[in-house]
ChimeraX commands (.cxc) that place a marker at each C-alpha (Angstrom):
marker #1 position 9.21,17.14,-24.63 radius 0.5
marker #1 position 7.52,17.86,-28.11 radius 0.5
marker #1 position 10.89,19.38,-29.16 radius 0.5
marker #1 position 13.21,16.72,-27.91 radius 0.5
marker #1 position 13.06,13.61,-26.33 radius 0.5
marker #1 position 11.71,12.20,-23.14 radius 0.5
marker #1 position 8.62,11.54,-21.47 radius 0.5
marker #1 position 6.16,13.67,-19.29 radius 0.5
marker #1 position 4.17,12.38,-16.48 radius 0.5
marker #1 position 1.03,14.12,-15.48 radius 0.5
marker #1 position 1.24,13.50,-11.74 radius 0.5
marker #1 position -1.74,11.68,-10.87 radius 0.5
marker #1 position -3.57,8.57,-11.22 radius 0.5
marker #1 position -3.96,7.07,-13.58 radius 0.5
marker #1 position -0.09,7.18,-14.23 radius 0.5
marker #1 position -0.34,8.53,-17.58 radius 0.5
marker #1 position 2.27,9.61,-20.01 radius 0.5
marker #1 position 3.41,11.25,-23.20 radius 0.5
marker #1 position 6.72,9.90,-24.57 radius 0.5
marker #1 position 8.49,11.26,-27.93 radius 0.5
marker #1 position 9.75,8.27,-30.02 radius 0.5
marker #1 position 11.33,9.62,-33.19 radius 0.5
marker #1 position 8.53,11.72,-35.10 radius 0.5
marker #1 position 5.82,10.22,-33.10 radius 0.5
marker #1 position 4.21,11.05,-29.47 radius 0.5
marker #1 position 3.07,7.97,-27.50 radius 0.5
marker #1 position 0.37,8.63,-25.16 radius 0.5
marker #1 position -0.17,5.87,-22.43 radius 0.5
marker #1 position -3.27,6.01,-20.22 radius 0.5
marker #1 position -1.88,4.10,-17.37 radius 0.5
marker #1 position 1.71,2.91,-17.67 radius 0.5
marker #1 position 1.76,0.92,-14.28 radius 0.5
marker #1 position -1.71,-0.77,-15.54 radius 0.5
marker #1 position -1.60,-4.28,-15.80 radius 0.5
marker #1 position -4.82,-4.63,-18.14 radius 0.5
marker #1 position -2.96,-3.80,-21.41 radius 0.5
marker #1 position -3.82,0.42,-20.66 radius 0.5
marker #1 position -4.75,1.98,-24.00 radius 0.5
marker #1 position -1.98,3.66,-26.30 radius 0.5
marker #1 position -2.48,6.48,-28.88 radius 0.5
marker #1 position 0.50,7.52,-31.12 radius 0.5
marker #1 position 0.45,10.50,-32.97 radius 0.5
marker #1 position 2.80,12.68,-35.23 radius 0.5
marker #1 position 4.57,15.25,-33.03 radius 0.5
marker #1 position 3.45,18.06,-35.44 radius 0.5
marker #1 position -0.30,17.06,-34.77 radius 0.5
marker #1 position 0.25,16.94,-31.15 radius 0.5
marker #1 position 1.70,20.42,-31.49 radius 0.5
marker #1 position -1.31,21.70,-33.44 radius 0.5
marker #1 position -3.67,20.20,-30.99 radius 0.5
marker #1 position -1.52,21.60,-27.84 radius 0.5
marker #1 position -1.84,25.11,-30.09 radius 0.5
marker #1 position -5.27,24.77,-30.40 radius 0.5
marker #1 position -6.23,23.92,-26.64 radius 0.5
marker #1 position -4.33,26.75,-25.74 radius 0.5
marker #1 position -6.04,29.29,-28.08 radius 0.5
marker #1 position -9.58,27.85,-26.78 radius 0.5
marker #1 position -8.45,28.30,-23.22 radius 0.5
marker #1 position -7.53,32.09,-24.11 radius 0.5
marker #1 position -10.71,32.46,-25.65 radius 0.5
marker #1 position -12.44,31.12,-22.52 radius 0.5
marker #1 position -10.22,33.66,-20.41 radius 0.5
marker #1 position -11.31,36.45,-22.52 radius 0.5
marker #1 position -15.18,35.66,-22.39 radius 0.5
marker #1 position -14.37,35.11,-18.24 radius 0.5
marker #1 position -13.22,38.40,-18.15 radius 0.5
marker #1 position -15.92,40.02,-19.85 radius 0.5
marker #1 position -18.20,38.26,-17.55 radius 0.5
marker #1 position -16.26,39.22,-14.53 radius 0.5
marker #1 position -16.29,42.93,-15.96 radius 0.5
marker #1 position -20.09,42.93,-16.31 radius 0.5
marker #1 position -21.22,40.95,-13.10 radius 0.5
marker #1 position -18.13,41.79,-10.87 radius 0.5
marker #1 position -16.89,44.91,-11.67 radius 0.5
marker #1 position -14.93,45.64,-8.60 radius 0.5
marker #1 position -13.25,42.24,-8.55 radius 0.5
marker #1 position -12.73,41.47,-12.27 radius 0.5
marker #1 position -9.22,42.28,-12.41 radius 0.5
marker #1 position -7.93,40.04,-9.69 radius 0.5
marker #1 position -10.58,37.38,-10.49 radius 0.5
marker #1 position -9.46,37.40,-14.33 radius 0.5
marker #1 position -5.59,37.35,-13.26 radius 0.5
marker #1 position -6.30,34.43,-10.83 radius 0.5
marker #1 position -8.12,32.40,-13.75 radius 0.5
marker #1 position -4.99,33.37,-16.00 radius 0.5
marker #1 position -2.65,31.74,-13.54 radius 0.5
marker #1 position -4.87,28.63,-12.79 radius 0.5
marker #1 position -5.02,28.39,-17.00 radius 0.5
marker #1 position -1.14,28.86,-16.93 radius 0.5
marker #1 position -2.26,31.95,-19.20 radius 0.5
marker #1 position -0.79,34.59,-16.92 radius 0.5
marker #1 position 1.29,36.20,-19.95 radius 0.5
marker #1 position -1.85,36.24,-21.86 radius 0.5
marker #1 position -3.78,39.48,-22.35 radius 0.5
marker link #1:1,2 radius 0.2
marker link #1:2,3 radius 0.2
marker link #1:3,4 radius 0.2
marker link #1:4,5 radius 0.2
marker link #1:5,6 radius 0.2
marker link #1:6,7 radius 0.2
marker link #1:7,8 radius 0.2
marker link #1:8,9 radius 0.2
marker link #1:9,10 radius 0.2
marker link #1:10,11 radius 0.2
marker link #1:11,12 radius 0.2
marker link #1:12,13 radius 0.2
marker link #1:13,14 radius 0.2
marker link #1:14,15 radius 0.2
marker link #1:15,16 radius 0.2
marker link #1:16,17 radius 0.2
marker link #1:17,18 radius 0.2
marker link #1:18,19 radius 0.2
marker link #1:19,20 radius 0.2
marker link #1:20,21 radius 0.2
marker link #1:21,22 radius 0.2
marker link #1:22,23 radius 0.2
marker link #1:23,24 radius 0.2
marker link #1:24,25 radius 0.2
marker link #1:25,26 radius 0.2
marker link #1:26,27 radius 0.2
marker link #1:27,28 radius 0.2
marker link #1:28,29 radius 0.2
marker link #1:29,30 radius 0.2
marker link #1:30,31 radius 0.2
marker link #1:31,32 radius 0.2
marker link #1:32,33 radius 0.2
marker link #1:33,34 radius 0.2
marker link #1:34,35 radius 0.2
marker link #1:35,36 radius 0.2
marker link #1:36,37 radius 0.2
marker link #1:37,38 radius 0.2
marker link #1:38,39 radius 0.2
marker link #1:39,40 radius 0.2
marker link #1:40,41 radius 0.2
marker link #1:41,42 radius 0.2
marker link #1:42,43 radius 0.2
marker link #1:43,44 radius 0.2
marker link #1:44,45 radius 0.2
marker link #1:45,46 radius 0.2
marker link #1:46,47 radius 0.2
marker link #1:47,48 radius 0.2
marker link #1:48,49 radius 0.2
marker link #1:49,50 radius 0.2
marker link #1:50,51 radius 0.2
marker link #1:51,52 radius 0.2
marker link #1:52,53 radius 0.2
marker link #1:53,54 radius 0.2
marker link #1:54,55 radius 0.2
marker link #1:55,56 radius 0.2
marker link #1:56,57 radius 0.2
marker link #1:57,58 radius 0.2
marker link #1:58,59 radius 0.2
marker link #1:59,60 radius 0.2
marker link #1:60,61 radius 0.2
marker link #1:61,62 radius 0.2
marker link #1:62,63 radius 0.2
marker link #1:63,64 radius 0.2
marker link #1:64,65 radius 0.2
marker link #1:65,66 radius 0.2
marker link #1:66,67 radius 0.2
marker link #1:67,68 radius 0.2
marker link #1:68,69 radius 0.2
marker link #1:69,70 radius 0.2
marker link #1:70,71 radius 0.2
marker link #1:71,72 radius 0.2
marker link #1:72,73 radius 0.2
marker link #1:73,74 radius 0.2
marker link #1:74,75 radius 0.2
marker link #1:75,76 radius 0.2
marker link #1:76,77 radius 0.2
marker link #1:77,78 radius 0.2
marker link #1:78,79 radius 0.2
marker link #1:79,80 radius 0.2
marker link #1:80,81 radius 0.2
marker link #1:81,82 radius 0.2
marker link #1:82,83 radius 0.2
marker link #1:83,84 radius 0.2
marker link #1:84,85 radius 0.2
marker link #1:85,86 radius 0.2
marker link #1:86,87 radius 0.2
marker link #1:87,88 radius 0.2
marker link #1:88,89 radius 0.2
marker link #1:89,90 radius 0.2
marker link #1:90,91 radius 0.2
marker link #1:91,92 radius 0.2
marker link #1:92,93 radius 0.2
marker link #1:93,94 radius 0.2
view
C-alpha cells in the first residue's frame, strides 16, 4: 500500500484504514463511524520511516527477549524466541 495505491483494513473494530492518496497516507480511525471519525494525513515517506522505526524497535525487543529467555529459560529459549518472532512477524530476523 505504501508503494502503490489502495486501502488497507486492520480487521477489527473500530474499522480503521490506511489509504494512499497521491503522496499522502490517510489514516482513518473508524470509516464506519457516524460521529466524524478522526483522520490523520501524513506524507508517504514519513509513514515509511515510522514503519521502519517500529520494525527496528520490534527487532530490538526480540533481541532483548531472546537474551532474557537464554538466561531464564535456557532449555526453551530457541523455541520461545522463534515463536515470538513469528508472532511479531519477524521470523526472518536474527
